[in-house]
TORMI-238238 format. One record per residue (C-alpha): residue number from 1; residue in three letters; y, z, x. Coordinates in steps of 0.05 Angstrom, whole numbers, plus 5000, padded with zeros to 4 digits. Layout:
! residues N
(NUM,ALA,(Y,Z,X))
...
***
This chain:
! residues 713
(1,UNK,(4919,4937,5464))
(2,UNK,(4894,4869,5443))
(3,UNK,(4935,4810,5466))
(4,UNK,(4967,4761,5418))
(5,UNK,(4915,4709,5439))
(6,UNK,(4858,4758,5425))
(7,UNK,(4886,4773,5355))
(8,UNK,(4892,4699,5342))
(9,UNK,(4820,4688,5364))
(10,UNK,(4797,4742,5317))
(11,UNK,(4836,4710,5261))
(12,UNK,(4802,4643,5273))
(13,UNK,(4734,4677,5271))
(14,UNK,(4751,4716,5208))
(15,UNK,(4774,4653,5173))
(16,UNK,(4711,4614,5188))
(17,UNK,(4646,4609,5149))
(18,UNK,(4597,4667,5151))
(19,UNK,(4540,4647,5198))
(20,UNK,(4478,4624,5160))
(21,UNK,(4503,4652,5094))
(22,UNK,(4510,4606,5033))
(23,UNK,(4529,4607,4960))
(24,UNK,(4476,4569,4920))
(25,UNK,(4497,4547,4851))
(26,UNK,(4438,4529,4806))
(27,UNK,(4432,4475,4755))
(28,UNK,(4447,4505,4686))
(29,UNK,(4381,4477,4661))
(30,UNK,(4344,4522,4711))
(31,UNK,(4346,4581,4663))
(32,UNK,(4361,4654,4679))
(33,UNK,(4391,4668,4748))
(34,UNK,(4334,4714,4768))
(35,UNK,(4280,4667,4743))
(36,UNK,(4315,4608,4776))
(37,UNK,(4319,4647,4841))
(38,UNK,(4244,4658,4841))
(39,UNK,(4231,4585,4823))
(40,UNK,(4276,4563,4880))
(41,UNK,(4240,4608,4930))
(42,UNK,(4173,4581,4907))
(43,UNK,(4198,4510,4915))
(44,UNK,(4224,4520,4985))
(45,UNK,(4162,4559,5006))
(46,UNK,(4118,4502,4985))
(47,UNK,(4162,4454,5023))
(48,UNK,(4160,4498,5084))
(49,UNK,(4085,4501,5082))
(50,UNK,(4082,4426,5084))
(51,UNK,(4130,4424,5144))
(52,UNK,(4114,4440,5216))
(53,UNK,(4093,4512,5220))
(54,UNK,(4127,4520,5287))
(55,UNK,(4196,4514,5257))
(56,UNK,(4233,4579,5245))
(57,UNK,(4239,4589,5171))
(58,UNK,(4277,4643,5135))
(59,UNK,(4307,4648,5066))
(60,UNK,(4334,4715,5043))
(61,UNK,(4365,4725,4975))
(62,UNK,(4423,4774,4982))
(63,UNK,(4456,4771,4914))
(64,UNK,(4441,4742,4846))
(65,UNK,(4503,4711,4815))
(66,UNK,(4509,4725,4741))
(67,UNK,(4455,4779,4743))
(68,UNK,(4460,4853,4727))
(69,UNK,(4418,4866,4790))
(70,UNK,(4476,4847,4834))
(71,UNK,(4452,4882,4897))
(72,UNK,(4377,4873,4893))
(73,UNK,(4348,4843,4956))
(74,UNK,(4294,4797,4930))
(75,UNK,(4265,4790,4999))
(76,UNK,(4250,4742,5055))
(77,UNK,(4202,4690,5032))
(78,UNK,(4155,4655,5079))
(79,UNK,(4094,4612,5071))
(80,UNK,(4050,4669,5043))
(81,UNK,(4098,4697,4990))
(82,UNK,(4091,4653,4929))
(83,UNK,(4050,4706,4892))
(84,UNK,(4102,4760,4907))
(85,UNK,(4157,4715,4882))
(86,UNK,(4121,4706,4815))
(87,UNK,(4120,4781,4808))
(88,UNK,(4194,4783,4824))
(89,UNK,(4207,4731,4770))
(90,UNK,(4171,4771,4716))
(91,UNK,(4204,4837,4736))
(92,UNK,(4273,4807,4737))
(93,UNK,(4264,4773,4670))
(94,UNK,(4239,4838,4639))
(95,UNK,(4296,4878,4667))
(96,UNK,(4347,4828,4643))
(97,UNK,(4320,4829,4572))
(98,UNK,(4361,4790,4522))
(99,UNK,(4427,4790,4560))
(100,UNK,(4419,4718,4583))
(101,UNK,(4487,4692,4560))
(102,UNK,(4528,4717,4619))
(103,UNK,(4593,4682,4631))
(104,UNK,(4609,4652,4699))
(105,UNK,(4563,4620,4749))
(106,UNK,(4488,4621,4757))
(107,UNK,(4463,4623,4828))
(108,UNK,(4447,4660,4891))
(109,UNK,(4477,4683,4956))
(110,UNK,(4426,4672,5011))
(111,UNK,(4416,4677,5085))
(112,UNK,(4383,4613,5106))
(113,UNK,(4358,4585,5172))
(114,UNK,(4371,4512,5186))
(115,UNK,(4301,4493,5164))
(116,UNK,(4308,4531,5098))
(117,UNK,(4377,4501,5087))
(118,UNK,(4349,4431,5092))
(119,UNK,(4299,4446,5037))
(120,UNK,(4352,4479,4994))
(121,UNK,(4394,4416,4997))
(122,UNK,(4334,4375,4972))
(123,UNK,(4316,4422,4915))
(124,UNK,(4327,4394,4845))
(125,UNK,(4347,4465,4823))
(126,UNK,(4409,4466,4867))
(127,UNK,(4473,4439,4837))
(128,UNK,(4519,4459,4893))
(129,UNK,(4512,4491,4962))
(130,UNK,(4573,4523,4994))
(131,UNK,(4581,4561,5060))
(132,UNK,(4603,4632,5046))
(133,UNK,(4670,4650,5078))
(134,UNK,(4702,4715,5100))
(135,UNK,(4753,4747,5053))
(136,UNK,(4798,4794,5092))
(137,UNK,(4854,4844,5078))
(138,UNK,(4923,4817,5090))
(139,UNK,(4953,4879,5122))
(140,UNK,(4980,4898,5190))
(141,UNK,(4977,4967,5219))
(142,UNK,(4907,4985,5194))
(143,UNK,(4875,5042,5230))
(144,UNK,(4813,5024,5269))
(145,UNK,(4750,5043,5231))
(146,UNK,(4696,5080,5270))
(147,UNK,(4646,5026,5249))
(148,UNK,(4687,4976,5289))
(149,UNK,(4684,5014,5354))
(150,UNK,(4635,4991,5407))
(151,UNK,(4641,5054,5450))
(152,UNK,(4641,5103,5392))
(153,UNK,(4611,5160,5433))
(154,UNK,(4666,5154,5485))
(155,UNK,(4718,5154,5430))
(156,UNK,(4687,5216,5398))
(157,UNK,(4690,5251,5466))
(158,UNK,(4764,5233,5472))
(159,UNK,(4777,5257,5402))
(160,UNK,(4743,5324,5417))
(161,UNK,(4786,5332,5480))
(162,UNK,(4848,5316,5440))
(163,UNK,(4829,5366,5386))
(164,UNK,(4817,5419,5438))
(165,UNK,(4886,5407,5468))
(166,UNK,(4917,5411,5399))
(167,UNK,(4882,5477,5385))
(168,UNK,(4909,5506,5450))
(169,UNK,(4978,5482,5433))
(170,UNK,(4974,5511,5362))
(171,UNK,(4954,5579,5391))
(172,UNK,(5015,5578,5437))
(173,UNK,(5059,5560,5378))
(174,UNK,(5030,5610,5329))
(175,UNK,(5078,5667,5345))
(176,UNK,(5138,5623,5333))
(177,UNK,(5106,5594,5271))
(178,UNK,(5093,5663,5242))
(179,UNK,(5165,5682,5253))
(180,UNK,(5189,5618,5222))
(181,UNK,(5143,5624,5162))
(182,UNK,(5164,5696,5151))
(183,UNK,(5237,5677,5150))
(184,UNK,(5223,5616,5107))
(185,UNK,(5188,5658,5055))
(186,UNK,(5244,5709,5052))
(187,UNK,(5299,5657,5049))
(188,UNK,(5262,5614,4999))
(189,UNK,(5259,5670,4947))
(190,UNK,(5333,5684,4954))
(191,UNK,(5357,5613,4956))
(192,UNK,(5309,5572,4914))
(193,UNK,(5354,5577,4853))
(194,UNK,(5411,5546,4892))
(195,UNK,(5370,5494,4929))
(196,UNK,(5387,5425,4902))
(197,UNK,(5372,5355,4926))
(198,UNK,(5443,5331,4911))
(199,UNK,(5473,5364,4973))
(200,UNK,(5511,5418,4934))
(201,UNK,(5545,5472,4975))
(202,UNK,(5494,5526,4992))
(203,UNK,(5510,5600,5000))
(204,UNK,(5503,5617,5074))
(205,UNK,(5510,5678,5117))
(206,UNK,(5569,5685,5164))
(207,UNK,(5563,5643,5228))
(208,UNK,(5539,5680,5288))
(209,UNK,(5592,5694,5341))
(210,UNK,(5577,5653,5402))
(211,UNK,(5588,5709,5451))
(212,UNK,(5540,5756,5416))
(213,UNK,(5485,5708,5397))
(214,UNK,(5461,5675,5461))
(215,UNK,(5474,5662,5534))
(216,UNK,(5509,5600,5562))
(217,UNK,(5485,5534,5535))
(218,UNK,(5426,5501,5569))
(219,UNK,(5436,5435,5607))
(220,UNK,(5407,5397,5548))
(221,UNK,(5459,5427,5503))
(222,UNK,(5514,5407,5551))
(223,UNK,(5488,5336,5550))
(224,UNK,(5488,5338,5474))
(225,UNK,(5560,5361,5474))
(226,UNK,(5578,5301,5517))
(227,UNK,(5542,5256,5467))
(228,UNK,(5582,5285,5409))
(229,UNK,(5632,5229,5416))
(230,UNK,(5585,5186,5375))
(231,UNK,(5589,5235,5316))
(232,UNK,(5652,5226,5277))
(233,UNK,(5671,5256,5209))
(234,UNK,(5729,5270,5163))
(235,UNK,(5757,5342,5170))
(236,UNK,(5749,5354,5095))
(237,UNK,(5676,5334,5097))
(238,UNK,(5665,5377,5159))
(239,UNK,(5693,5437,5121))
(240,UNK,(5641,5426,5066))
(241,UNK,(5584,5411,5114))
(242,UNK,(5558,5346,5145))
(243,UNK,(5486,5326,5155))
(244,UNK,(5461,5307,5224))
(245,UNK,(5390,5285,5235))
(246,UNK,(5352,5304,5298))
(247,UNK,(5281,5313,5324))
(248,UNK,(5258,5380,5352))
(249,UNK,(5266,5383,5428))
(250,UNK,(5209,5431,5440))
(251,UNK,(5136,5437,5420))
(252,UNK,(5149,5509,5401))
(253,UNK,(5181,5485,5337))
(254,UNK,(5134,5489,5277))
(255,UNK,(5147,5483,5203))
(256,UNK,(5079,5478,5168))
(257,UNK,(5076,5431,5108))
(258,UNK,(5149,5412,5114))
(259,UNK,(5154,5379,5182))
(260,UNK,(5106,5320,5179))
(261,UNK,(5105,5244,5189))
(262,UNK,(5137,5234,5120))
(263,UNK,(5197,5276,5133))
(264,UNK,(5259,5277,5177))
(265,UNK,(5295,5341,5198))
(266,UNK,(5368,5345,5180))
(267,UNK,(5415,5401,5201))
(268,UNK,(5478,5417,5162))
(269,UNK,(5538,5431,5207))
(270,UNK,(5606,5464,5190))
(271,UNK,(5669,5474,5230))
(272,UNK,(5673,5541,5264))
(273,UNK,(5717,5581,5312))
(274,UNK,(5683,5604,5376))
(275,UNK,(5697,5675,5399))
(276,UNK,(5763,5679,5436))
(277,UNK,(5791,5615,5406))
(278,UNK,(5851,5611,5361))
(279,UNK,(5833,5548,5323))
(280,UNK,(5769,5520,5297))
(281,UNK,(5789,5448,5312))
(282,UNK,(5837,5405,5350))
(283,UNK,(5865,5338,5331))
(284,UNK,(5806,5305,5366))
(285,UNK,(5745,5349,5357))
(286,UNK,(5716,5413,5327))
(287,UNK,(5662,5462,5346))
(288,UNK,(5607,5467,5295))
(289,UNK,(5558,5519,5271))
(290,UNK,(5492,5495,5240))
(291,UNK,(5480,5533,5176))
(292,UNK,(5422,5498,5141))
(293,UNK,(5360,5458,5159))
(294,UNK,(5327,5410,5110))
(295,UNK,(5263,5369,5114))
(296,UNK,(5280,5305,5076))
(297,UNK,(5236,5246,5058))
(298,UNK,(5248,5189,5106))
(299,UNK,(5250,5134,5054))
(300,UNK,(5293,5167,5001))
(301,UNK,(5330,5224,5036))
(302,UNK,(5313,5274,4981))
(303,UNK,(5291,5344,5000))
(304,UNK,(5216,5348,5009))
(305,UNK,(5178,5396,4964))
(306,UNK,(5110,5424,4982))
(307,UNK,(5086,5441,4913))
(308,UNK,(5136,5450,4857))
(309,UNK,(5209,5458,4838))
(310,UNK,(5217,5524,4876))
(311,UNK,(5186,5499,4941))
(312,UNK,(5242,5458,4970))
(313,UNK,(5238,5452,5046))
(314,UNK,(5305,5485,5062))
(315,UNK,(5319,5540,5114))
(316,UNK,(5386,5575,5119))
(317,UNK,(5422,5614,5173))
(318,UNK,(5407,5688,5170))
(319,UNK,(5453,5732,5211))
(320,UNK,(5405,5791,5205))
(321,UNK,(5352,5753,5245))
(322,UNK,(5392,5737,5308))
(323,UNK,(5335,5711,5352))
(324,UNK,(5305,5667,5298))
(325,UNK,(5374,5641,5278))
(326,UNK,(5391,5625,5351))
(327,UNK,(5328,5583,5356))
(328,UNK,(5338,5547,5290))
(329,UNK,(5414,5543,5283))
(330,UNK,(5446,5560,5350))
(331,UNK,(5515,5591,5350))
(332,UNK,(5586,5569,5341))
(333,UNK,(5594,5513,5391))
(334,UNK,(5521,5518,5412))
(335,UNK,(5464,5474,5388))
(336,UNK,(5398,5505,5365))
(337,UNK,(5348,5520,5419))
(338,UNK,(5295,5481,5380))
(339,UNK,(5341,5420,5374))
(340,UNK,(5382,5419,5437))
(341,UNK,(5401,5346,5425))
(342,UNK,(5446,5365,5368))
(343,UNK,(5521,5362,5385))
(344,UNK,(5559,5427,5394))
(345,UNK,(5624,5391,5374))
(346,UNK,(5640,5332,5330))
(347,UNK,(5698,5284,5332))
(348,UNK,(5751,5288,5278))
(349,UNK,(5767,5221,5246))
(350,UNK,(5821,5200,5198))
(351,UNK,(5802,5189,5126))
(352,UNK,(5810,5114,5134))
(353,UNK,(5765,5108,5194))
(354,UNK,(5710,5156,5177))
(355,UNK,(5672,5118,5125))
(356,UNK,(5631,5076,5172))
(357,UNK,(5617,5133,5219))
(358,UNK,(5597,5180,5164))
(359,UNK,(5544,5131,5142))
(360,UNK,(5507,5145,5207))
(361,UNK,(5505,5219,5190))
(362,UNK,(5471,5207,5124))
(363,UNK,(5395,5203,5132))
(364,UNK,(5385,5176,5062))
(365,UNK,(5374,5101,5058))
(366,UNK,(5416,5064,5008))
(367,UNK,(5379,5050,4943))
(368,UNK,(5409,4981,4941))
(369,UNK,(5369,4928,4979))
(370,UNK,(5433,4896,5004))
(371,UNK,(5460,4960,5034))
(372,UNK,(5512,4974,4981))
(373,UNK,(5516,5051,4977))
(374,UNK,(5525,5048,4902))
(375,UNK,(5465,5055,4857))
(376,UNK,(5446,4986,4830))
(377,UNK,(5470,4974,4760))
(378,UNK,(5416,4953,4710))
(379,UNK,(5433,4887,4677))
(380,UNK,(5453,4887,4604))
(381,UNK,(5396,4900,4556))
(382,UNK,(5373,4835,4526))
(383,UNK,(5331,4869,4472))
(384,UNK,(5263,4853,4503))
(385,UNK,(5210,4908,4502))
(386,UNK,(5215,4959,4558))
(387,UNK,(5182,5024,4575))
(388,UNK,(5225,5087,4573))
(389,UNK,(5248,5114,4640))
(390,UNK,(5245,5186,4665))
(391,UNK,(5275,5219,4727))
(392,UNK,(5234,5218,4791))
(393,UNK,(5204,5287,4800))
(394,UNK,(5221,5296,4873))
(395,UNK,(5171,5245,4899))
(396,UNK,(5184,5201,4958))
(397,UNK,(5212,5135,4931))
(398,UNK,(5191,5076,4975))
(399,UNK,(5250,5031,4990))
(400,UNK,(5212,4972,4963))
(401,UNK,(5212,5002,4893))
(402,UNK,(5287,5009,4895))
(403,UNK,(5293,4937,4918))
(404,UNK,(5257,4910,4857))
(405,UNK,(5291,4962,4812))
(406,UNK,(5226,4997,4794))
(407,UNK,(5267,5060,4809))
(408,UNK,(5340,5061,4789))
(409,UNK,(5392,5113,4769))
(410,UNK,(5356,5115,4702))
(411,UNK,(5291,5136,4736))
(412,UNK,(5222,5105,4736))
(413,UNK,(5179,5076,4681))
(414,UNK,(5143,5127,4637))
(415,UNK,(5075,5096,4623))
(416,UNK,(5041,5160,4599))
(417,UNK,(5038,5144,4524))
(418,UNK,(5027,5069,4532))
(419,UNK,(4974,5076,4585))
(420,UNK,(4935,5125,4541))
(421,UNK,(4928,5078,4482))
(422,UNK,(4957,5010,4499))
(423,UNK,(5007,4974,4455))
(424,UNK,(4984,4952,4387))
(425,UNK,(4913,4975,4398))
(426,UNK,(4873,5037,4414))
(427,UNK,(4843,5009,4478))
(428,UNK,(4869,5038,4543))
(429,UNK,(4895,4985,4590))
(430,UNK,(4872,4989,4662))
(431,UNK,(4893,4958,4728))
(432,UNK,(4837,4942,4776))
(433,UNK,(4841,4940,4852))
(434,UNK,(4790,4893,4883))
(435,UNK,(4789,4921,4953))
(436,UNK,(4758,4973,5000))
(437,UNK,(4751,5027,4946))
(438,UNK,(4800,5081,4923))
(439,UNK,(4801,5154,4944))
(440,UNK,(4781,5185,4877))
(441,UNK,(4802,5254,4901))
(442,UNK,(4874,5235,4917))
(443,UNK,(4922,5280,4879))
(444,UNK,(4972,5223,4869))
(445,UNK,(4924,5173,4835))
(446,UNK,(4894,5169,4766))
(447,UNK,(4825,5145,4784))
(448,UNK,(4793,5111,4724))
(449,UNK,(4724,5099,4754))
(450,UNK,(4697,5042,4794))
(451,UNK,(4640,4996,4814))
(452,UNK,(4617,4978,4883))
(453,UNK,(4590,4910,4900))
(454,UNK,(4567,4930,4969))
(455,UNK,(4493,4945,4975))
(456,UNK,(4503,4994,5034))
(457,UNK,(4565,5028,5007))
(458,UNK,(4556,5044,4933))
(459,UNK,(4613,5094,4923))
(460,UNK,(4674,5058,4895))
(461,UNK,(4711,5125,4895))
(462,UNK,(4710,5130,4971))
(463,UNK,(4754,5089,5017))
(464,UNK,(4735,5091,5090))
(465,UNK,(4786,5037,5107))
(466,UNK,(4847,5061,5068))
(467,UNK,(4870,4992,5047))
(468,UNK,(4850,4998,4974))
(469,UNK,(4880,5068,4966))
(470,UNK,(4945,5043,4995))
(471,UNK,(4947,4984,4946))
(472,UNK,(4931,5031,4887))
(473,UNK,(4990,5077,4904))
(474,UNK,(5041,5021,4899))
(475,UNK,(5015,5004,4830))
(476,UNK,(5008,5073,4800))
(477,UNK,(5023,5134,4844))
(478,UNK,(5040,5192,4798))
(479,UNK,(5109,5219,4785))
(480,UNK,(5088,5290,4801))
(481,UNK,(5132,5313,4859))
(482,UNK,(5073,5315,4907))
(483,UNK,(5077,5249,4944))
(484,UNK,(5104,5180,4930))
(485,UNK,(5118,5148,4863))
(486,UNK,(5090,5080,4841))
(487,UNK,(5115,5026,4795))
(488,UNK,(5072,5048,4736))
(489,UNK,(5066,5122,4753))
(490,UNK,(5000,5154,4732))
(491,UNK,(4970,5090,4704))
(492,UNK,(4894,5092,4707))
(493,UNK,(4866,5048,4762))
(494,UNK,(4795,5021,4768))
(495,UNK,(4763,5009,4835))
(496,UNK,(4724,4945,4849))
(497,UNK,(4695,4955,4919))
(498,UNK,(4683,4889,4956))
(499,UNK,(4710,4904,5025))
(500,UNK,(4673,4944,5078))
(501,UNK,(4702,4996,5125))
(502,UNK,(4702,4945,5182))
(503,UNK,(4753,4902,5145))
(504,UNK,(4703,4848,5128))
(505,UNK,(4691,4819,5060))
(506,UNK,(4659,4756,5033))
(507,UNK,(4681,4707,4981))
(508,UNK,(4611,4712,4950))
(509,UNK,(4623,4786,4938))
(510,UNK,(4690,4771,4906))
(511,UNK,(4655,4720,4860))
(512,UNK,(4604,4772,4839))
(513,UNK,(4660,4822,4824))
(514,UNK,(4698,4770,4783))
(515,UNK,(4635,4755,4743))
(516,UNK,(4628,4829,4728))
(517,UNK,(4700,4831,4705))
(518,UNK,(4686,4774,4656))
(519,UNK,(4624,4807,4627))
(520,UNK,(4641,4882,4631))
(521,UNK,(4709,4895,4660))
(522,UNK,(4748,4862,4604))
(523,UNK,(4710,4905,4554))
(524,UNK,(4735,4967,4591))
(525,UNK,(4807,4946,4582))
(526,UNK,(4821,4917,4651))
(527,UNK,(4879,4869,4643))
(528,UNK,(4910,4868,4713))
(529,UNK,(4871,4855,4776))
(530,UNK,(4900,4858,4846))
(531,UNK,(4863,4822,4902))
(532,UNK,(4897,4835,4969))
(533,UNK,(4847,4792,5005))
(534,UNK,(4847,4720,5027))
(535,UNK,(4791,4672,5045))
(536,UNK,(4811,4608,5080))
(537,UNK,(4781,4540,5068))
(538,UNK,(4819,4482,5101))
(539,UNK,(4847,4430,5055))
(540,UNK,(4813,4364,5067))
(541,UNK,(4749,4396,5089))
(542,UNK,(4685,4375,5054))
(543,UNK,(4679,4442,5018))
(544,UNK,(4751,4450,4996))
(545,UNK,(4746,4415,4928))
(546,UNK,(4682,4453,4912))
(547,UNK,(4716,4519,4927))
(548,UNK,(4773,4499,4881))
(549,UNK,(4723,4483,4826))
(550,UNK,(4683,4548,4835))
(551,UNK,(4735,4600,4852))
(552,UNK,(4794,4573,4812))
(553,UNK,(4747,4560,4754))
(554,UNK,(4729,4634,4752))
(555,UNK,(4802,4654,4758))
(556,UNK,(4818,4610,4698))
(557,UNK,(4764,4646,4658))
(558,UNK,(4799,4712,4675))
(559,UNK,(4866,4683,4653))
(560,UNK,(4835,4658,4588))
(561,UNK,(4811,4729,4576))
(562,UNK,(4882,4755,4582))
(563,UNK,(4877,4782,4652))
(564,UNK,(4934,4776,4702))
(565,UNK,(4909,4766,4774))
(566,UNK,(4955,4779,4833))
(567,UNK,(4933,4760,4903))
(568,UNK,(4960,4766,4974))
(569,UNK,(4986,4699,4998))
(570,UNK,(4969,4714,5071))
(571,UNK,(5003,4735,5136))
(572,UNK,(4996,4676,5182))
(573,UNK,(5064,4643,5175))
(574,UNK,(5034,4579,5148))
(575,UNK,(5023,4544,5082))
(576,UNK,(4986,4587,5031))
(577,UNK,(4947,4526,5009))
(578,UNK,(4874,4537,5025))
(579,UNK,(4878,4613,5017))
(580,UNK,(4833,4635,4960))
(581,UNK,(4844,4662,4909))
(582,UNK,(4920,4658,4920))
(583,UNK,(4921,4582,4918))
(584,UNK,(4890,4579,4848))
(585,UNK,(4940,4558,4794))
(586,UNK,(4923,4617,4747))
(587,UNK,(4933,4669,4802))
(588,UNK,(5001,4698,4821))
(589,UNK,(5005,4686,4896))
(590,UNK,(5051,4739,4927))
(591,UNK,(5088,4726,4992))
(592,UNK,(5122,4783,5028))
(593,UNK,(5194,4799,5046))
(594,UNK,(5225,4842,5100))
(595,UNK,(5237,4906,5063))
(596,UNK,(5297,4929,5104))
(597,UNK,(5335,4863,5101))
(598,UNK,(5310,4835,5034))
(599,UNK,(5296,4771,5071))
(600,UNK,(5234,4728,5081))
(601,UNK,(5186,4758,5132))
(602,UNK,(5171,4711,5190))
(603,UNK,(5097,4728,5182))
(604,UNK,(5088,4711,5109))
(605,UNK,(5052,4650,5082))
(606,UNK,(5095,4603,5041))
(607,UNK,(5096,4540,5000))
(608,UNK,(5121,4477,5035))
(609,UNK,(5180,4440,5006))
(610,UNK,(5134,4389,4973))
(611,UNK,(5106,4444,4929))
(612,UNK,(5085,4420,4860))
(613,UNK,(5113,4449,4795))
(614,UNK,(5045,4482,4784))
(615,UNK,(5048,4516,4852))
(616,UNK,(5119,4541,4841))
(617,UNK,(5099,4569,4774))
(618,UNK,(5047,4614,4806))
(619,UNK,(5084,4640,4868))
(620,UNK,(5128,4702,4875))
(621,UNK,(5154,4746,4931))
(622,UNK,(5159,4822,4938))
(623,UNK,(5177,4871,4993))
(624,UNK,(5118,4879,5040))
(625,UNK,(5141,4907,5107))
(626,UNK,(5134,4980,5125))
(627,UNK,(5110,5000,5056))
(628,UNK,(5096,5074,5047))
(629,UNK,(5039,5088,4999))
(630,UNK,(4979,5132,4985))
(631,UNK,(4923,5138,5037))
(632,UNK,(4855,5173,5036))
(633,UNK,(4862,5247,5046))
(634,UNK,(4804,5249,5096))
(635,UNK,(4842,5201,5141))
(636,UNK,(4913,5230,5135))
(637,UNK,(4925,5300,5108))
(638,UNK,(4994,5279,5084))
(639,UNK,(4961,5230,5037))
(640,UNK,(5008,5173,5055))
(641,UNK,(5013,5118,5107))
(642,UNK,(5056,5057,5123))
(643,UNK,(5028,4987,5125))
(644,UNK,(5056,4916,5126))
(645,UNK,(5035,4850,5098))
(646,UNK,(5025,4809,5035))
(647,UNK,(4970,4859,5018))
(648,UNK,(5027,4909,5006))
(649,UNK,(5071,4860,4967))
(650,UNK,(5017,4837,4918))
(651,UNK,(5007,4905,4884))
(652,UNK,(5083,4909,4871))
(653,UNK,(5075,4848,4826))
(654,UNK,(5011,4878,4796))
(655,UNK,(5049,4941,4778))
(656,UNK,(5104,4901,4744))
(657,UNK,(5050,4861,4707))
(658,UNK,(5018,4925,4682))
(659,UNK,(5086,4950,4657))
(660,UNK,(5097,4883,4622))
(661,UNK,(5031,4892,4585))
(662,UNK,(5042,4966,4569))
(663,UNK,(5112,4953,4542))
(664,UNK,(5091,4896,4498))
(665,UNK,(5135,4846,4533))
(666,UNK,(5070,4812,4553))
(667,UNK,(5036,4812,4484))
(668,UNK,(4963,4824,4473))
(669,UNK,(4928,4759,4458))
(670,UNK,(4966,4718,4509))
(671,UNK,(4930,4688,4569))
(672,UNK,(4941,4712,4639))
(673,UNK,(4979,4648,4653))
(674,UNK,(5027,4664,4596))
(675,UNK,(5038,4734,4624))
(676,UNK,(5052,4703,4692))
(677,UNK,(5105,4659,4661))
(678,UNK,(5139,4720,4630))
(679,UNK,(5140,4757,4696))
(680,UNK,(5168,4698,4735))
(681,UNK,(5220,4684,4681))
(682,UNK,(5244,4756,4687))
(683,UNK,(5252,4748,4762))
(684,UNK,(5291,4684,4753))
(685,UNK,(5334,4718,4700))
(686,UNK,(5352,4774,4747))
(687,UNK,(5370,4725,4802))
(688,UNK,(5415,4687,4754))
(689,UNK,(5451,4750,4733))
(690,UNK,(5462,4772,4805))
(691,UNK,(5448,4722,4861))
(692,UNK,(5453,4779,4912))
(693,UNK,(5392,4812,4880))
(694,UNK,(5343,4772,4921))
(695,UNK,(5345,4732,4985))
(696,UNK,(5376,4663,4989))
(697,UNK,(5316,4617,4988))
(698,UNK,(5331,4553,5026))
(699,UNK,(5287,4491,5026))
(700,UNK,(5319,4471,5092))
(701,UNK,(5276,4522,5127))
(702,UNK,(5215,4486,5101))
(703,UNK,(5189,4550,5068))
(704,UNK,(5189,4570,4995))
(705,UNK,(5168,4642,4980))
(706,UNK,(5183,4644,4905))
(707,UNK,(5232,4690,4869))
(708,UNK,(5230,4765,4884))
(709,UNK,(5195,4803,4828))
(710,UNK,(5238,4844,4782))
(711,UNK,(5213,4908,4750))
(712,UNK,(5246,4893,4684))
(713,UNK,(5195,4922,4638))
***
């Protein structure tokens, strides 16, 4: 494991300039970007020929800014290449045709040796020369990409050994798994009609007599009985059945599709009378019989479903299958063999003292971010446009969505009609994710196409890192009962691939993607763009003002086109000033909160207390720790994964922005800045109605994170 110092050293490297890589902005009078590029190469080649031939000279054009040939490598030009460059000029001009009025910047991204750089600085064609900087994902917990491994062959060997061990283990478990599946199939057909997520009383077979079902309890069971003092419940609730969560105590346990990293196993226990006893309970404790096993989603507590309404992951005690039932449910006063840590007895509490203890038996997290077990009440309707809401179809509901009230007792936003045609027009509105790509095959995402800006990774519908797919799920995971649900469920999402599988991106690539948005993306209906990346340029450095001019200038053009841009503020527990594009005034910078506590995360960037009105008007917060969202299927067969950071908070604001546009609360024709003001005003309104909705922001801490976003629309 890397030490803290090693991670900090990596961070410093990632936030520095890209070695020998520069953004060259050309004088507008130079003409077309491609023609200007060739002219520039000719100029520098002539200068190089006049210089000392012994000096190392290299100038490689990587990208043409403002050109349709975004990924064409023009080539490395030396002293003999002026004729080739003339050919390049003619070819590029011909390919470009009449489309010379591209919006945005005109220039190049180049690799330049020191000698070439000196000549670039002297060229009359160059208006501005900037060092390119890394733009990196703001997430913690990313899996290590194979392309980042130095000893990949050794890792592959270890993986093969691990797979072989897993195969052996699966073979040993197969007999138990077959028995379990057989029973599950038979019980599912007989009980699916009575299986409900609301904890209704199931019909169960008679408890197995302890004397007839199994031998004396194992030592582990005896230890569990001793630990039963921690389990306390009301006698009336025990009679109806109480839920107790536990992990299997043996590798022989297998429940394909139901037992996975998304779910938690919960056994339902009822009071019982062991053979030879005259009473099922005393004044202090009671023996229990486990009668039902449920696989519930960790974040919401609802019963997991593998495919549809009749596929609830519920198993019930079956007295006709004594061996299987002993393994799964134990006997009266005996824990299951497969979960020996479960208590054989539970304490009986009075009604007045049981409330706090019973809470520990309930595996479902509270939907209220402050821990109130009541469902949050939606504020009074103020008449503003809102999307209709529909019930969640059995999907896992990330706690973060409940915190910002994207999911309430009324359900989740129904964007199906609005997303198809938009509001007030026939153009479909899209959200774009500028990231590492999106898994186009994911069952929980409505992939609307994409464009890659990486020369060596052209498939925008493939995500080898997982970061972009995770971001996309928070915005628009479908309400289909197959995974998680997003803020704008089923909304079409467009992939803008700028980040490689080794977690490295460049600001120059982001600039190219933004230019494409201005010329082509807006025409497709893209009106929300999430950029969960940050590139750092220190305030006060010689390049800072130029970056503000270039990057923030492009972001303003997006805002003027009616596009809302949300961006990760950063994860370095420092001022977000200097993080691009988050520090631009027409971008919503999103800081992140601790999801469990609804409090500022100690790792989030922030605004200092001397923040300007302009900065406060473009900063919001959202839950960002331990966020469950979609993940590429070729990297996790469950299709979900948990990550932390402002990268995970930013798409929550993007999802709310998309709903604002789809509902009409953010009217077509307004600028992105005006949409931002609507979204921030809603968050401030919610905080005014209920101060407990968000965290208590205090300037005395020296950190301002902005109001927590509210999914009002």
